[in-house]
Backbone as a chain_set.jsonl record, in Angstrom:
{"seq": "XXXXXXXXXXXXXXXXXXXXXXXXXXXXXXXXXXXXXXXXXXXXXXXXXXXXXXXXXXXXXXXXXXXXXXXXXXXXXXXXXXXXXXXXXXXXXXXXXXXXXXXXXXXXXXXXXXXXXXXXXXXXXXXXXXXXXXXXXXXXXXX", "coords": {"N": [[-29.97, 64.369, -38.375], [-31.711, 63.055, -35.585], [-32.828, 61.324, -32.608], [-35.342, 62.319, -31.998], [-36.277, 63.748, -34.218], [-36.138, 62.073, -36.785], [-34.7, 61.536, -40.059], [-36.449, 60.216, -41.835], [-38.927, 61.213, -41.258], [-39.031, 63.709, -42.275], [-39.528, 66.102, -44.935], [-38.056, 66.626, -48.197], [-37.332, 69.265, -48.153], [-36.914, 69.727, -45.494], [-39.069, 70.144, -43.865], [-41.29, 69.018, -41.342], [-43.85, 66.855, -39.987], [-44.723, 67.933, -37.567], [-44.659, 70.651, -37.994], [-47.034, 71.177, -39.208], [-49.006, 70.059, -37.515], [-48.802, 71.299, -35.07], [-50.636, 73.202, -33.937], [-53.02, 71.913, -34.036], [-55.985, 70.188, -32.829], [-55.897, 67.624, -30.294], [-56.719, 64.773, -30.969], [-57.019, 65.003, -33.75], [-54.516, 65.908, -34.577], [-52.946, 63.703, -33.864], [-54.082, 61.731, -35.552], [-53.493, 62.844, -38.07], [-50.673, 62.794, -37.993], [-50.199, 60.006, -37.834], [-51.261, 59.099, -40.299], [-49.656, 60.551, -42.105], [-47.088, 59.565, -41.449], [-47.35, 56.891, -41.975], [-46.063, 54.008, -43.461], [-43.511, 55.028, -43.463], [-42.199, 54.307, -41.17], [-42.374, 51.441, -39.192], [-45.342, 49.364, -39.433], [-47.477, 50.013, -42.149], [-50.23, 49.455, -42.172], [-50.798, 49.199, -39.423], [-50.266, 51.835, -38.525], [-52.211, 53.252, -39.962], [-54.53, 52.161, -38.898], [-54.325, 53.122, -36.29], [-54.644, 55.839, -36.81], [-57.304, 55.815, -37.71], [-58.565, 55.073, -35.306], [-58.104, 57.365, -33.688], [-59.507, 59.258, -35.2], [-62.109, 58.241, -35.088], [-62.595, 58.556, -32.349], [-62.5, 61.362, -32.169], [-64.756, 61.939, -33.721], [-66.824, 60.945, -32.138], [-66.761, 62.559, -29.894], [-67.913, 65.493, -29.556], [-67.145, 67.727, -28.209], [-64.499, 68.322, -28.461], [-61.845, 70.635, -28.857], [-61.48, 72.795, -31.67], [-59.018, 73.569, -34.146], [-59.283, 76.167, -35.203], [-60.482, 77.551, -33.179], [-58.441, 78.268, -31.593], [-56.624, 79.456, -33.246], [-57.033, 81.887, -35.482], [-56.121, 82.762, -38.013], [-56.06, 81.287, -40.872], [-54.304, 81.119, -43.056], [-51.741, 81.215, -42.009], [-51.285, 78.661, -41.026], [-51.928, 77.038, -43.142], [-49.977, 77.286, -45.107], [-47.845, 75.661, -44.315], [-49.093, 73.189, -44.369], [-49.689, 72.898, -47.142], [-47.082, 72.877, -48.187], [-46.075, 70.529, -47.035], [-47.824, 68.619, -48.113], [-47.161, 68.764, -50.768], [-44.927, 67.214, -51.011], [-45.624, 64.616, -50.311], [-46.926, 61.215, -50.502], [-49.233, 60.509, -53.126], [-51.803, 59.324, -52.559], [-52.203, 60.0, -49.918], [-52.643, 62.707, -49.822], [-55.353, 63.829, -50.129], [-56.607, 62.717, -47.897], [-55.095, 63.738, -45.742], [-55.558, 66.477, -46.138], [-58.301, 66.528, -45.648], [-58.414, 65.759, -42.916], [-57.046, 67.907, -41.719], [-58.683, 70.044, -42.536], [-61.165, 69.322, -41.358], [-60.492, 69.562, -38.688], [-59.877, 72.281, -38.52], [-62.277, 73.549, -39.289], [-64.341, 72.337, -37.842], [-65.846, 73.248, -35.481], [-65.831, 75.884, -35.92], [-67.023, 76.996, -38.244], [-69.08, 75.292, -39.51], [-69.974, 72.669, -37.981], [-71.518, 70.479, -38.684], [-71.022, 69.984, -41.414], [-68.369, 68.978, -41.391], [-68.568, 66.667, -39.781], [-70.683, 65.204, -40.91], [-70.265, 65.07, -43.668], [-67.501, 65.345, -44.665], [-66.076, 63.612, -42.919], [-67.167, 60.833, -43.234], [-66.483, 60.299, -45.949], [-63.7, 60.602, -45.965], [-62.976, 58.608, -44.143], [-63.753, 56.365, -45.583], [-61.805, 56.366, -47.6], [-59.466, 55.886, -46.085], [-60.052, 53.36, -44.935], [-60.342, 51.842, -47.248], [-57.742, 51.904, -48.175], [-56.433, 50.46, -46.143], [-57.699, 47.958, -46.48], [-56.808, 47.335, -49.068], [-54.047, 47.107, -48.597], [-54.069, 44.894, -47.006], [-54.527, 43.003, -48.823], [-57.036, 42.819, -49.884], [-58.038, 44.217, -52.052], [-57.493, 46.469, -54.84], [-56.739, 48.979, -54.163], [-57.569, 51.204, -55.524], [-59.678, 52.795, -54.726], [-58.597, 54.147, -52.659], [-56.921, 56.057, -53.516]], "CA": [[-30.885, 63.385, -37.828], [-31.606, 62.694, -34.178], [-33.883, 60.392, -32.203], [-36.631, 63.005, -31.94], [-36.684, 64.134, -35.577], [-35.383, 61.293, -37.765], [-34.808, 61.996, -41.443], [-37.586, 59.634, -42.553], [-40.122, 61.991, -40.938], [-38.897, 65.037, -42.871], [-39.594, 66.23, -46.387], [-36.769, 66.999, -48.792], [-37.038, 70.65, -47.77], [-36.677, 69.795, -44.058], [-40.33, 70.302, -43.143], [-41.772, 67.789, -40.727], [-45.27, 66.849, -39.693], [-44.986, 68.826, -36.436], [-44.875, 72.011, -38.485], [-48.452, 71.27, -39.564], [-49.908, 69.647, -36.432], [-48.495, 72.021, -33.827], [-51.796, 73.897, -33.37], [-54.233, 71.123, -34.23], [-56.498, 69.556, -31.616], [-55.189, 66.386, -29.978], [-57.05, 63.608, -31.788], [-56.787, 65.265, -35.171], [-53.064, 65.956, -34.771], [-52.464, 62.318, -33.829], [-54.521, 61.067, -36.785], [-52.715, 63.423, -39.161], [-49.304, 62.276, -37.897], [-50.171, 58.58, -38.175], [-51.435, 58.951, -41.751], [-48.46, 61.056, -42.781], [-45.926, 58.709, -41.177], [-47.584, 55.501, -42.381], [-45.161, 53.571, -44.512], [-42.161, 55.545, -43.226], [-41.638, 53.568, -40.046], [-43.372, 50.51, -38.686], [-46.279, 48.851, -40.415], [-48.423, 51.002, -42.667], [-51.578, 49.105, -41.724], [-50.888, 49.543, -38.002], [-50.345, 53.29, -38.404], [-53.508, 53.699, -40.469], [-55.539, 51.771, -37.902], [-54.219, 54.083, -35.185], [-55.27, 57.075, -37.295], [-58.75, 55.572, -37.688], [-59.004, 55.105, -33.902], [-58.141, 58.762, -33.243], [-60.589, 59.934, -35.922], [-63.377, 57.776, -34.521], [-62.749, 59.201, -31.048], [-62.86, 62.76, -32.459], [-66.13, 61.956, -34.224], [-67.747, 60.656, -31.036], [-66.677, 63.582, -28.845], [-68.123, 66.779, -30.225], [-66.643, 68.82, -27.378], [-63.067, 68.531, -28.702], [-61.583, 71.959, -29.429], [-61.021, 72.834, -33.057], [-57.842, 74.41, -34.349], [-59.668, 77.555, -35.46], [-60.825, 78.199, -31.917], [-57.185, 78.741, -31.03], [-55.845, 80.199, -34.227], [-57.987, 82.375, -36.468], [-55.538, 83.038, -39.324], [-55.885, 80.022, -41.579], [-53.168, 81.166, -43.977], [-50.495, 80.949, -41.284], [-51.126, 77.211, -40.905], [-52.115, 76.349, -44.415], [-48.748, 77.289, -45.902], [-47.088, 74.469, -43.938], [-49.85, 72.048, -44.879], [-49.479, 72.783, -48.587], [-45.686, 72.489, -48.422], [-45.949, 69.126, -46.658], [-48.579, 67.807, -49.072], [-46.45, 68.796, -52.047], [-43.877, 66.192, -51.004], [-46.092, 63.346, -49.755], [-47.508, 60.282, -51.461], [-50.472, 61.041, -53.695], [-53.02, 58.841, -51.902], [-52.34, 60.636, -48.605], [-52.932, 64.138, -49.94], [-56.742, 64.201, -49.827], [-56.905, 62.318, -46.518], [-54.473, 64.72, -44.849], [-56.298, 67.742, -46.289], [-59.585, 66.37, -44.961], [-58.191, 65.789, -41.464], [-56.705, 69.286, -41.361], [-59.877, 70.864, -42.732], [-62.165, 68.999, -40.339], [-60.054, 70.141, -37.421], [-59.962, 73.74, -38.593], [-63.644, 74.046, -39.45], [-65.339, 71.544, -37.119], [-66.74, 74.054, -34.652], [-65.65, 77.283, -36.279], [-67.982, 77.441, -39.246], [-70.248, 74.43, -39.579], [-69.589, 71.349, -37.496], [-72.284, 69.46, -39.39], [-70.336, 69.631, -42.656], [-67.199, 68.149, -41.104], [-68.947, 65.366, -39.224], [-71.649, 64.484, -41.749], [-69.853, 64.942, -45.067], [-66.068, 65.092, -44.854], [-65.636, 62.454, -42.131], [-67.432, 59.523, -43.848], [-65.724, 60.145, -47.196], [-62.294, 60.427, -45.625], [-62.835, 57.29, -43.524], [-63.823, 55.384, -46.674], [-60.484, 56.337, -48.242], [-58.524, 55.227, -45.177], [-60.393, 51.941, -44.807], [-60.029, 51.214, -48.538], [-56.287, 51.74, -48.208], [-56.119, 49.345, -45.244], [-58.159, 46.743, -47.154], [-55.89, 47.064, -50.181], [-52.777, 46.659, -48.028], [-54.294, 43.551, -46.471], [-54.725, 42.102, -49.953], [-58.453, 42.712, -50.191], [-58.446, 45.103, -53.138], [-56.369, 47.038, -55.586], [-56.396, 50.281, -53.606], [-57.966, 52.314, -56.393], [-60.569, 53.68, -53.981], [-57.837, 54.856, -51.63], [-56.011, 57.03, -54.139]], "C": [[-30.632, 63.228, -36.336], [-32.799, 61.824, -33.818], [-35.267, 61.029, -32.199], [-37.147, 63.343, -33.335], [-35.867, 63.373, -36.622], [-35.662, 61.761, -39.193], [-36.026, 61.436, -42.172], [-38.913, 60.319, -42.213], [-40.109, 63.366, -41.596], [-39.067, 64.985, -44.383], [-38.207, 66.598, -46.9], [-36.353, 68.408, -48.383], [-36.809, 70.82, -46.265], [-37.928, 69.993, -43.218], [-40.702, 68.963, -42.508], [-43.219, 67.958, -40.296], [-45.615, 67.761, -38.514], [-45.259, 70.252, -36.884], [-46.333, 72.238, -38.877], [-49.332, 71.038, -38.342], [-49.752, 70.426, -35.128], [-49.732, 72.647, -33.167], [-53.109, 73.148, -33.585], [-54.708, 70.569, -32.89], [-55.88, 68.163, -31.485], [-55.462, 65.204, -30.889], [-56.724, 63.826, -33.256], [-55.296, 65.339, -35.479], [-52.484, 64.546, -34.784], [-52.837, 61.579, -35.113], [-53.696, 61.543, -37.971], [-51.305, 62.836, -39.159], [-49.236, 60.8, -38.275], [-50.367, 58.359, -39.674], [-50.165, 59.391, -42.47], [-47.283, 60.09, -42.628], [-46.127, 57.258, -41.602], [-46.699, 55.149, -43.569], [-43.737, 54.065, -44.358], [-41.448, 54.747, -42.141], [-42.73, 52.631, -39.546], [-44.296, 50.048, -39.803], [-47.285, 49.898, -40.848], [-49.835, 50.72, -42.178], [-51.775, 49.507, -40.265], [-51.042, 51.05, -37.811], [-51.697, 53.814, -38.885], [-54.627, 53.318, -39.512], [-55.508, 52.708, -36.694], [-54.858, 55.41, -35.581], [-56.785, 56.947, -37.253], [-59.273, 55.654, -36.256], [-59.089, 56.538, -33.379], [-59.27, 59.532, -33.928], [-61.954, 59.517, -35.387], [-63.63, 58.413, -33.159], [-63.14, 60.668, -31.219], [-64.327, 62.852, -32.861], [-67.142, 61.789, -33.086], [-67.787, 61.74, -29.963], [-66.724, 64.977, -29.463], [-67.6, 67.973, -29.418], [-65.148, 69.069, -27.565], [-62.851, 69.912, -29.311], [-61.086, 71.849, -30.865], [-59.85, 73.798, -33.161], [-58.22, 75.881, -34.495], [-60.067, 78.289, -34.19], [-59.596, 78.782, -31.24], [-56.516, 79.727, -31.972], [-56.732, 80.633, -35.382], [-57.417, 82.543, -37.874], [-55.167, 81.743, -40.038], [-54.622, 80.017, -42.436], [-51.841, 80.872, -43.283], [-50.233, 79.458, -41.135], [-51.134, 76.527, -42.256], [-50.846, 76.322, -45.259], [-47.888, 76.067, -45.571], [-47.777, 73.205, -44.451], [-49.566, 71.842, -46.358], [-48.051, 72.358, -48.917], [-45.473, 71.013, -48.106], [-46.633, 68.227, -47.682], [-47.876, 67.718, -50.419], [-45.465, 67.642, -52.16], [-44.33, 64.846, -50.435], [-46.68, 62.456, -50.846], [-48.892, 60.753, -51.876], [-51.717, 60.601, -52.923], [-53.26, 59.541, -50.57], [-52.848, 62.073, -48.695], [-54.359, 64.493, -49.545], [-57.125, 63.831, -48.4], [-56.337, 63.343, -45.537], [-55.168, 66.079, -44.942], [-57.629, 67.673, -45.552], [-59.422, 66.442, -43.445], [-57.917, 67.217, -41.012], [-57.947, 70.179, -41.453], [-60.95, 70.597, -41.697], [-61.77, 69.588, -38.996], [-60.218, 71.657, -37.433], [-61.41, 74.224, -38.548], [-64.677, 73.405, -38.535], [-66.319, 72.374, -36.311], [-66.748, 75.516, -35.063], [-66.721, 77.778, -37.243], [-69.234, 76.578, -39.222], [-69.845, 73.006, -39.234], [-70.291, 70.236, -38.268], [-71.573, 69.031, -40.668], [-69.163, 68.7, -42.406], [-67.609, 66.751, -40.665], [-69.859, 64.562, -40.144], [-71.149, 64.227, -43.161], [-68.385, 64.564, -45.218], [-65.618, 63.819, -44.14], [-65.929, 61.119, -42.818], [-66.621, 59.283, -45.125], [-64.25, 59.889, -46.912], [-62.059, 59.058, -44.996], [-62.919, 56.181, -44.576], [-62.469, 55.248, -47.359], [-59.471, 55.594, -47.373], [-58.794, 53.728, -45.089], [-60.144, 51.187, -46.109], [-58.531, 50.975, -48.662], [-55.862, 50.562, -47.327], [-56.507, 48.02, -45.901], [-57.225, 46.359, -48.288], [-54.554, 46.531, -49.671], [-52.877, 45.255, -47.448], [-54.538, 42.532, -47.578], [-56.168, 41.955, -50.383], [-58.928, 43.622, -51.303], [-57.232, 45.68, -53.813], [-55.987, 48.429, -55.111], [-56.843, 51.461, -54.437], [-58.895, 53.286, -55.684], [-59.822, 54.532, -52.971], [-56.92, 55.908, -52.211], [-56.536, 58.428, -53.998]], "O": [[-29.49, 63.263, -35.879], [-33.685, 61.614, -34.646], [-36.266, 60.331, -32.38], [-38.346, 63.23, -33.593], [-35.0, 63.955, -37.273], [-36.724, 62.31, -39.487], [-36.584, 62.108, -43.039], [-39.93, 60.018, -42.838], [-41.082, 64.112, -41.483], [-38.79, 63.971, -45.024], [-37.295, 66.852, -46.113], [-35.163, 68.706, -48.28], [-36.539, 71.929, -45.804], [-37.854, 70.009, -41.99], [-40.451, 67.904, -43.083], [-43.741, 69.072, -40.249], [-46.715, 68.312, -38.479], [-46.006, 70.98, -36.23], [-46.807, 73.374, -38.874], [-50.314, 71.756, -38.153], [-50.514, 70.212, -34.184], [-49.848, 72.616, -31.942], [-54.185, 73.693, -33.34], [-53.936, 70.489, -31.934], [-55.397, 67.599, -32.466], [-54.542, 64.681, -31.517], [-56.209, 62.929, -33.925], [-54.86, 64.878, -36.534], [-51.633, 64.228, -35.614], [-52.005, 60.881, -35.695], [-53.25, 60.735, -38.785], [-50.8, 62.426, -40.204], [-48.306, 60.385, -38.966], [-49.696, 57.509, -40.259], [-49.661, 58.682, -43.341], [-46.563, 59.834, -43.594], [-45.177, 56.476, -41.591], [-46.605, 55.895, -44.544], [-42.839, 53.578, -45.045], [-40.236, 54.545, -42.199], [-43.898, 53.016, -39.492], [-44.049, 50.318, -40.978], [-47.877, 50.587, -40.017], [-50.56, 51.644, -41.81], [-52.8, 50.089, -39.912], [-51.87, 51.489, -37.012], [-52.262, 54.723, -38.277], [-55.577, 54.082, -39.338], [-56.555, 53.046, -36.142], [-55.541, 56.036, -34.77], [-57.475, 57.866, -36.811], [-60.324, 56.249, -36.022], [-60.052, 56.886, -32.696], [-59.918, 60.368, -33.299], [-62.851, 60.348, -35.251], [-64.765, 58.772, -32.848], [-64.008, 61.167, -30.504], [-65.052, 63.733, -32.399], [-68.195, 62.428, -33.087], [-68.752, 61.823, -29.204], [-65.7, 65.548, -29.837], [-67.616, 69.104, -29.903], [-64.582, 69.936, -26.899], [-63.604, 70.316, -30.197], [-60.362, 70.918, -31.217], [-59.716, 74.723, -32.361], [-57.534, 76.749, -33.955], [-59.996, 79.517, -34.133], [-59.703, 79.685, -30.41], [-55.915, 80.71, -31.538], [-57.14, 79.796, -36.187], [-58.172, 82.474, -38.844], [-54.091, 81.184, -39.825], [-53.944, 78.993, -42.524], [-50.92, 80.338, -43.902], [-49.077, 79.034, -41.121], [-50.421, 75.547, -42.474], [-50.666, 75.402, -46.057], [-47.266, 75.497, -46.467], [-47.12, 72.271, -44.91], [-49.239, 70.734, -46.781], [-47.838, 71.562, -49.832], [-44.762, 70.321, -48.835], [-46.088, 67.195, -48.073], [-47.987, 66.714, -51.122], [-45.195, 67.148, -53.255], [-43.486, 64.012, -50.108], [-46.9, 62.9, -51.973], [-49.632, 61.325, -51.075], [-52.596, 61.421, -52.659], [-54.406, 59.661, -50.136], [-53.423, 62.59, -47.737], [-54.561, 65.372, -48.707], [-57.887, 64.554, -47.758], [-57.025, 63.764, -44.607], [-55.344, 66.755, -43.928], [-58.039, 68.639, -44.908], [-60.202, 67.109, -42.766], [-58.495, 67.682, -40.029], [-58.22, 70.972, -40.552], [-61.582, 71.531, -41.203], [-62.626, 70.062, -38.248], [-60.658, 72.241, -36.443], [-61.728, 75.189, -37.854], [-65.803, 73.897, -38.461], [-67.529, 72.202, -36.46], [-67.584, 76.293, -34.602], [-67.262, 78.87, -37.065], [-70.327, 77.073, -38.945], [-69.427, 72.238, -40.101], [-69.717, 69.168, -38.479], [-71.525, 67.84, -40.977], [-68.981, 67.728, -43.139], [-67.049, 65.761, -41.135], [-69.795, 63.332, -40.14], [-71.569, 63.258, -43.793], [-68.071, 63.552, -45.844], [-64.857, 63.031, -44.702], [-65.005, 60.321, -42.977], [-66.129, 58.177, -45.347], [-63.628, 59.045, -47.558], [-61.051, 58.413, -45.283], [-62.228, 55.169, -44.465], [-62.035, 54.138, -47.664], [-58.707, 54.769, -47.873], [-57.866, 52.922, -45.161], [-59.773, 50.014, -46.08], [-58.105, 49.951, -49.197], [-55.022, 49.757, -47.73], [-55.728, 47.066, -45.88], [-56.888, 45.186, -48.448], [-53.993, 45.602, -50.253], [-51.891, 44.518, -47.405], [-54.733, 41.347, -47.31], [-56.495, 41.063, -51.166], [-60.136, 43.782, -51.478], [-56.094, 45.423, -53.42], [-55.015, 49.003, -55.601], [-56.534, 52.605, -54.103], [-58.903, 54.476, -56.001], [-60.353, 55.528, -52.48], [-56.209, 56.585, -51.468], [-55.902, 59.376, -54.462]]}, "num_chains": 1, "name": "protein.A"}
């Protein structure tokens, strides 16, 4: 453990969120890290709200570079994603997959799918989780 890579940010196998976000675009990497780290340090609600802010900024700025524009071989990145997801809380899995997928595919294949379909569904999950944590629901929609 050290100040830069504390143990609470690592999986049991030693993988950390940087191994997944290293080649992601800025806003999406920040959102991914805040969702992944929520509940590990600081307030979970605060971290999820920060993730929402980065995702909303990504949504509004269609000129943000996508991961695939930098890195064409999806399998090289996806292996770290799958390893990280294997060891994370269940409710986070689909949200993190959506963030990663939207970043990879946003401009590479069909930007419309990421912004019109994946984004609203993923934001619903995040906002439902925040509402549940604030005592406004049971969190079943955020699983």
